[in-house]
PyMOL commands that place a pseudoatom at each C-alpha (Angstrom):
pseudoatom trace, name=CA, resn=MET, resi=1, chain=A, elem=C, hetatm=0, pos=[-26.400, -23.791, -41.986]
pseudoatom trace, name=CA, resn=THR, resi=2, chain=A, elem=C, hetatm=0, pos=[-29.741, -23.361, -40.277]
pseudoatom trace, name=CA, resn=THR, resi=3, chain=A, elem=C, hetatm=0, pos=[-30.906, -20.385, -38.274]
pseudoatom trace, name=CA, resn=ASP, resi=4, chain=A, elem=C, hetatm=0, pos=[-30.658, -22.356, -35.018]
pseudoatom trace, name=CA, resn=GLU, resi=5, chain=A, elem=C, hetatm=0, pos=[-26.967, -23.121, -35.559]
pseudoatom trace, name=CA, resn=ARG, resi=6, chain=A, elem=C, hetatm=0, pos=[-26.087, -19.490, -36.213]
pseudoatom trace, name=CA, resn=GLY, resi=7, chain=A, elem=C, hetatm=0, pos=[-28.096, -18.273, -33.222]
pseudoatom trace, name=CA, resn=GLY, resi=8, chain=A, elem=C, hetatm=0, pos=[-26.323, -20.702, -30.891]
pseudoatom trace, name=CA, resn=ALA, resi=9, chain=A, elem=C, hetatm=0, pos=[-22.891, -19.585, -32.078]
pseudoatom trace, name=CA, resn=GLY, resi=10, chain=A, elem=C, hetatm=0, pos=[-23.817, -15.945, -31.575]
pseudoatom trace, name=CA, resn=SER, resi=11, chain=A, elem=C, hetatm=0, pos=[-25.046, -16.643, -28.060]
pseudoatom trace, name=CA, resn=MET, resi=12, chain=A, elem=C, hetatm=0, pos=[-21.799, -18.389, -27.196]
pseudoatom trace, name=CA, resn=LEU, resi=13, chain=A, elem=C, hetatm=0, pos=[-19.811, -15.477, -28.624]
pseudoatom trace, name=CA, resn=ILE, resi=14, chain=A, elem=C, hetatm=0, pos=[-21.784, -12.963, -26.540]
pseudoatom trace, name=CA, resn=ALA, resi=15, chain=A, elem=C, hetatm=0, pos=[-21.432, -15.096, -23.394]
pseudoatom trace, name=CA, resn=GLY, resi=16, chain=A, elem=C, hetatm=0, pos=[-17.666, -15.384, -23.936]
pseudoatom trace, name=CA, resn=ALA, resi=17, chain=A, elem=C, hetatm=0, pos=[-17.333, -11.646, -24.485]
pseudoatom trace, name=CA, resn=CYS, resi=18, chain=A, elem=C, hetatm=0, pos=[-19.312, -10.945, -21.306]
pseudoatom trace, name=CA, resn=LEU, resi=19, chain=A, elem=C, hetatm=0, pos=[-17.114, -13.314, -19.281]
pseudoatom trace, name=CA, resn=ALA, resi=20, chain=A, elem=C, hetatm=0, pos=[-13.970, -11.688, -20.674]
pseudoatom trace, name=CA, resn=ALA, resi=21, chain=A, elem=C, hetatm=0, pos=[-15.291, -8.221, -19.793]
pseudoatom trace, name=CA, resn=LEU, resi=22, chain=A, elem=C, hetatm=0, pos=[-16.172, -9.394, -16.270]
pseudoatom trace, name=CA, resn=ALA, resi=23, chain=A, elem=C, hetatm=0, pos=[-12.701, -10.888, -15.765]
pseudoatom trace, name=CA, resn=ALA, resi=24, chain=A, elem=C, hetatm=0, pos=[-11.060, -7.674, -16.967]
pseudoatom trace, name=CA, resn=PHE, resi=25, chain=A, elem=C, hetatm=0, pos=[-13.260, -5.605, -14.649]
pseudoatom trace, name=CA, resn=LEU, resi=26, chain=A, elem=C, hetatm=0, pos=[-12.439, -7.779, -11.622]
pseudoatom trace, name=CA, resn=ALA, resi=27, chain=A, elem=C, hetatm=0, pos=[-8.699, -7.717, -12.370]
pseudoatom trace, name=CA, resn=GLY, resi=28, chain=A, elem=C, hetatm=0, pos=[-8.864, -3.938, -12.718]
pseudoatom trace, name=CA, resn=ALA, resi=29, chain=A, elem=C, hetatm=0, pos=[-10.688, -3.610, -9.396]
pseudoatom trace, name=CA, resn=VAL, resi=30, chain=A, elem=C, hetatm=0, pos=[-8.033, -5.704, -7.629]
pseudoatom trace, name=CA, resn=LEU, resi=31, chain=A, elem=C, hetatm=0, pos=[-5.214, -3.635, -9.130]
pseudoatom trace, name=CA, resn=ILE, resi=32, chain=A, elem=C, hetatm=0, pos=[-6.894, -0.356, -8.222]
pseudoatom trace, name=CA, resn=ASP, resi=33, chain=A, elem=C, hetatm=0, pos=[-7.289, -1.593, -4.635]
pseudoatom trace, name=CA, resn=TRP, resi=34, chain=A, elem=C, hetatm=0, pos=[-3.628, -2.673, -4.521]
pseudoatom trace, name=CA, resn=PHE, resi=35, chain=A, elem=C, hetatm=0, pos=[-2.432, 0.730, -5.756]
pseudoatom trace, name=CA, resn=ALA, resi=36, chain=A, elem=C, hetatm=0, pos=[-4.663, 2.499, -3.209]
pseudoatom trace, name=CA, resn=VAL, resi=37, chain=A, elem=C, hetatm=0, pos=[-3.228, 0.429, -0.348]
pseudoatom trace, name=CA, resn=ALA, resi=38, chain=A, elem=C, hetatm=0, pos=[0.312, 0.973, -1.656]
pseudoatom trace, name=CA, resn=ARG, resi=39, chain=A, elem=C, hetatm=0, pos=[-0.216, 4.744, -1.752]
pseudoatom trace, name=CA, resn=GLY, resi=40, chain=A, elem=C, hetatm=0, pos=[-1.652, 4.611, 1.778]
pseudoatom trace, name=CA, resn=ALA, resi=41, chain=A, elem=C, hetatm=0, pos=[1.460, 2.740, 2.911]
pseudoatom trace, name=CA, resn=GLU, resi=42, chain=A, elem=C, hetatm=0, pos=[3.673, 5.399, 1.296]
pseudoatom trace, name=CA, resn=ARG, resi=43, chain=A, elem=C, hetatm=0, pos=[1.732, 8.129, 3.065]
pseudoatom trace, name=CA, resn=ALA, resi=44, chain=A, elem=C, hetatm=0, pos=[1.958, 6.275, 6.387]
pseudoatom trace, name=CA, resn=ALA, resi=45, chain=A, elem=C, hetatm=0, pos=[5.724, 5.815, 5.973]
pseudoatom trace, name=CA, resn=GLU, resi=46, chain=A, elem=C, hetatm=0, pos=[6.268, 9.486, 5.189]
pseudoatom trace, name=CA, resn=LEU, resi=47, chain=A, elem=C, hetatm=0, pos=[4.132, 10.679, 8.093]
pseudoatom trace, name=CA, resn=SER, resi=48, chain=A, elem=C, hetatm=0, pos=[5.758, 8.178, 10.467]
pseudoatom trace, name=CA, resn=ALA, resi=49, chain=A, elem=C, hetatm=0, pos=[9.235, 9.359, 9.528]
pseudoatom trace, name=CA, resn=LEU, resi=50, chain=A, elem=C, hetatm=0, pos=[8.217, 12.985, 10.013]
pseudoatom trace, name=CA, resn=ALA, resi=51, chain=A, elem=C, hetatm=0, pos=[6.627, 12.239, 13.391]
pseudoatom trace, name=CA, resn=GLY, resi=52, chain=A, elem=C, hetatm=0, pos=[9.728, 10.333, 14.466]
pseudoatom trace, name=CA, resn=ALA, resi=53, chain=A, elem=C, hetatm=0, pos=[12.081, 13.110, 13.403]
pseudoatom trace, name=CA, resn=SER, resi=54, chain=A, elem=C, hetatm=0, pos=[9.966, 15.717, 15.152]
pseudoatom trace, name=CA, resn=ALA, resi=55, chain=A, elem=C, hetatm=0, pos=[9.847, 13.716, 18.384]
pseudoatom trace, name=CA, resn=ALA, resi=56, chain=A, elem=C, hetatm=0, pos=[13.571, 12.940, 18.288]
pseudoatom trace, name=CA, resn=ALA, resi=57, chain=A, elem=C, hetatm=0, pos=[14.407, 16.595, 17.679]
pseudoatom trace, name=CA, resn=GLY, resi=58, chain=A, elem=C, hetatm=0, pos=[12.353, 17.497, 20.756]
pseudoatom trace, name=CA, resn=GLY, resi=59, chain=A, elem=C, hetatm=0, pos=[14.207, 14.961, 22.887]
pseudoatom trace, name=CA, resn=GLY, resi=60, chain=A, elem=C, hetatm=0, pos=[11.503, 12.270, 22.761]
pseudoatom trace, name=CA, resn=ASP, resi=61, chain=A, elem=C, hetatm=0, pos=[11.438, 8.704, 21.480]
pseudoatom trace, name=CA, resn=GLY, resi=62, chain=A, elem=C, hetatm=0, pos=[11.397, 8.970, 17.702]
pseudoatom trace, name=CA, resn=CYS, resi=63, chain=A, elem=C, hetatm=0, pos=[10.499, 5.344, 17.076]
pseudoatom trace, name=CA, resn=ALA, resi=64, chain=A, elem=C, hetatm=0, pos=[7.546, 5.414, 19.497]
pseudoatom trace, name=CA, resn=ALA, resi=65, chain=A, elem=C, hetatm=0, pos=[6.208, 8.492, 17.725]
pseudoatom trace, name=CA, resn=ALA, resi=66, chain=A, elem=C, hetatm=0, pos=[6.726, 6.817, 14.341]
pseudoatom trace, name=CA, resn=ALA, resi=67, chain=A, elem=C, hetatm=0, pos=[4.868, 3.692, 15.522]
pseudoatom trace, name=CA, resn=GLY, resi=68, chain=A, elem=C, hetatm=0, pos=[1.943, 5.807, 16.707]
pseudoatom trace, name=CA, resn=ALA, resi=69, chain=A, elem=C, hetatm=0, pos=[1.767, 7.679, 13.425]
pseudoatom trace, name=CA, resn=ALA, resi=70, chain=A, elem=C, hetatm=0, pos=[1.863, 4.425, 11.456]
pseudoatom trace, name=CA, resn=GLU, resi=71, chain=A, elem=C, hetatm=0, pos=[-0.946, 2.958, 13.546]
pseudoatom trace, name=CA, resn=ARG, resi=72, chain=A, elem=C, hetatm=0, pos=[-3.092, 6.067, 13.084]
pseudoatom trace, name=CA, resn=ASN, resi=73, chain=A, elem=C, hetatm=0, pos=[-2.618, 5.664, 9.327]
pseudoatom trace, name=CA, resn=GLU, resi=74, chain=A, elem=C, hetatm=0, pos=[-3.659, 1.976, 9.283]
pseudoatom trace, name=CA, resn=ALA, resi=75, chain=A, elem=C, hetatm=0, pos=[-0.147, 0.607, 8.864]
pseudoatom trace, name=CA, resn=MET, resi=76, chain=A, elem=C, hetatm=0, pos=[2.295, -1.233, 11.086]
pseudoatom trace, name=CA, resn=LEU, resi=77, chain=A, elem=C, hetatm=0, pos=[5.830, -0.042, 11.799]
pseudoatom trace, name=CA, resn=ARG, resi=78, chain=A, elem=C, hetatm=0, pos=[8.157, -2.809, 10.632]
pseudoatom trace, name=CA, resn=SER, resi=79, chain=A, elem=C, hetatm=0, pos=[11.481, -1.116, 11.493]
pseudoatom trace, name=CA, resn=CYS, resi=80, chain=A, elem=C, hetatm=0, pos=[12.761, 2.212, 12.753]
pseudoatom trace, name=CA, resn=SER, resi=81, chain=A, elem=C, hetatm=0, pos=[16.192, 3.712, 13.250]
pseudoatom trace, name=CA, resn=VAL, resi=82, chain=A, elem=C, hetatm=0, pos=[17.212, 7.093, 14.623]
pseudoatom trace, name=CA, resn=ALA, resi=83, chain=A, elem=C, hetatm=0, pos=[20.678, 8.425, 13.861]
pseudoatom trace, name=CA, resn=GLY, resi=84, chain=A, elem=C, hetatm=0, pos=[22.251, 11.565, 15.229]
pseudoatom trace, name=CA, resn=GLY, resi=85, chain=A, elem=C, hetatm=0, pos=[21.027, 13.716, 18.050]
pseudoatom trace, name=CA, resn=GLY, resi=86, chain=A, elem=C, hetatm=0, pos=[22.140, 16.505, 20.296]
pseudoatom trace, name=CA, resn=GLU, resi=87, chain=A, elem=C, hetatm=0, pos=[23.471, 19.435, 18.286]
pseudoatom trace, name=CA, resn=SER, resi=88, chain=A, elem=C, hetatm=0, pos=[23.881, 17.400, 15.082]
pseudoatom trace, name=CA, resn=SER, resi=89, chain=A, elem=C, hetatm=0, pos=[21.172, 16.589, 12.609]
pseudoatom trace, name=CA, resn=ILE, resi=90, chain=A, elem=C, hetatm=0, pos=[18.741, 13.736, 13.244]
pseudoatom trace, name=CA, resn=VAL, resi=91, chain=A, elem=C, hetatm=0, pos=[17.727, 11.220, 10.591]
pseudoatom trace, name=CA, resn=VAL, resi=92, chain=A, elem=C, hetatm=0, pos=[14.847, 8.784, 11.069]
pseudoatom trace, name=CA, resn=VAL, resi=93, chain=A, elem=C, hetatm=0, pos=[14.357, 5.863, 8.690]
pseudoatom trace, name=CA, resn=VAL, resi=94, chain=A, elem=C, hetatm=0, pos=[11.138, 3.847, 8.946]
pseudoatom trace, name=CA, resn=VAL, resi=95, chain=A, elem=C, hetatm=0, pos=[9.648, 0.880, 7.100]
pseudoatom trace, name=CA, resn=VAL, resi=96, chain=A, elem=C, hetatm=0, pos=[5.890, 0.377, 7.351]
pseudoatom trace, name=CA, resn=GLU, resi=97, chain=A, elem=C, hetatm=0, pos=[3.741, -2.578, 6.366]
pseudoatom trace, name=CA, resn=ALA, resi=98, chain=A, elem=C, hetatm=0, pos=[0.215, -2.501, 4.969]
pseudoatom trace, name=CA, resn=ARG, resi=99, chain=A, elem=C, hetatm=0, pos=[-1.890, -5.512, 4.020]
pseudoatom trace, name=CA, resn=LEU, resi=100, chain=A, elem=C, hetatm=0, pos=[-4.611, -6.072, 1.459]
pseudoatom trace, name=CA, resn=ALA, resi=101, chain=A, elem=C, hetatm=0, pos=[-7.806, -7.349, 3.045]
pseudoatom trace, name=CA, resn=ARG, resi=102, chain=A, elem=C, hetatm=0, pos=[-8.533, -9.849, 0.267]
pseudoatom trace, name=CA, resn=ALA, resi=103, chain=A, elem=C, hetatm=0, pos=[-5.753, -10.492, -2.209]
pseudoatom trace, name=CA, resn=PRO, resi=104, chain=A, elem=C, hetatm=0, pos=[-5.725, -13.136, -4.927]
pseudoatom trace, name=CA, resn=ASP, resi=105, chain=A, elem=C, hetatm=0, pos=[-2.618, -15.294, -5.282]
pseudoatom trace, name=CA, resn=TRP, resi=106, chain=A, elem=C, hetatm=0, pos=[-1.213, -13.206, -8.147]
pseudoatom trace, name=CA, resn=VAL, resi=107, chain=A, elem=C, hetatm=0, pos=[-1.129, -9.962, -6.104]
pseudoatom trace, name=CA, resn=PRO, resi=108, chain=A, elem=C, hetatm=0, pos=[1.259, -9.375, -3.165]
pseudoatom trace, name=CA, resn=ALA, resi=109, chain=A, elem=C, hetatm=0, pos=[-0.823, -9.186, 0.024]
pseudoatom trace, name=CA, resn=VAL, resi=110, chain=A, elem=C, hetatm=0, pos=[1.855, -7.360, 2.057]
pseudoatom trace, name=CA, resn=ILE, resi=111, chain=A, elem=C, hetatm=0, pos=[3.132, -3.966, 0.950]
pseudoatom trace, name=CA, resn=LEU, resi=112, chain=A, elem=C, hetatm=0, pos=[6.306, -2.482, 2.482]
pseudoatom trace, name=CA, resn=ARG, resi=113, chain=A, elem=C, hetatm=0, pos=[7.252, 1.165, 2.093]
pseudoatom trace, name=CA, resn=GLU, resi=114, chain=A, elem=C, hetatm=0, pos=[10.290, 3.037, 3.430]
pseudoatom trace, name=CA, resn=ALA, resi=115, chain=A, elem=C, hetatm=0, pos=[10.679, 6.727, 4.187]
pseudoatom trace, name=CA, resn=THR, resi=116, chain=A, elem=C, hetatm=0, pos=[13.396, 8.958, 5.618]
pseudoatom trace, name=CA, resn=ALA, resi=117, chain=A, elem=C, hetatm=0, pos=[13.030, 12.280, 7.416]
pseudoatom trace, name=CA, resn=GLY, resi=118, chain=A, elem=C, hetatm=0, pos=[15.417, 14.432, 9.353]
pseudoatom trace, name=CA, resn=THR, resi=119, chain=A, elem=C, hetatm=0, pos=[16.450, 17.793, 10.667]
pseudoatom trace, name=CA, resn=GLY, resi=120, chain=A, elem=C, hetatm=0, pos=[19.205, 20.085, 9.477]
for i in range(1, 120): cmd.bond("trace and resi %d" % i, "trace and resi %d" % (i + 1))
show_as sticks, trace
zoom trace
């Protein structure tokens, strides 16, 4: 085997290793972004449910308050329900939606999170 043949094989090995490292880095970046958006959606759902419960306990529209809180936290209110009222306890259940800006086909682009809050 000549020196040229060994040098070419080594170059191909290094190029392949660099491409594998780049692919792993890009996949890791996509997953980190997905987890960050998912955590943001969880936070938005929790805050929306709390805002809705607080508004409903004060006699206001719980779902309107939940929608406003979701919007302020860069999410969209997908569903909202308020149960109870008056002297009894109030329970607000919300589902919020968050979207990834650029998602590859192997990652869900829409993230749904649900939260419940109430009084009493």
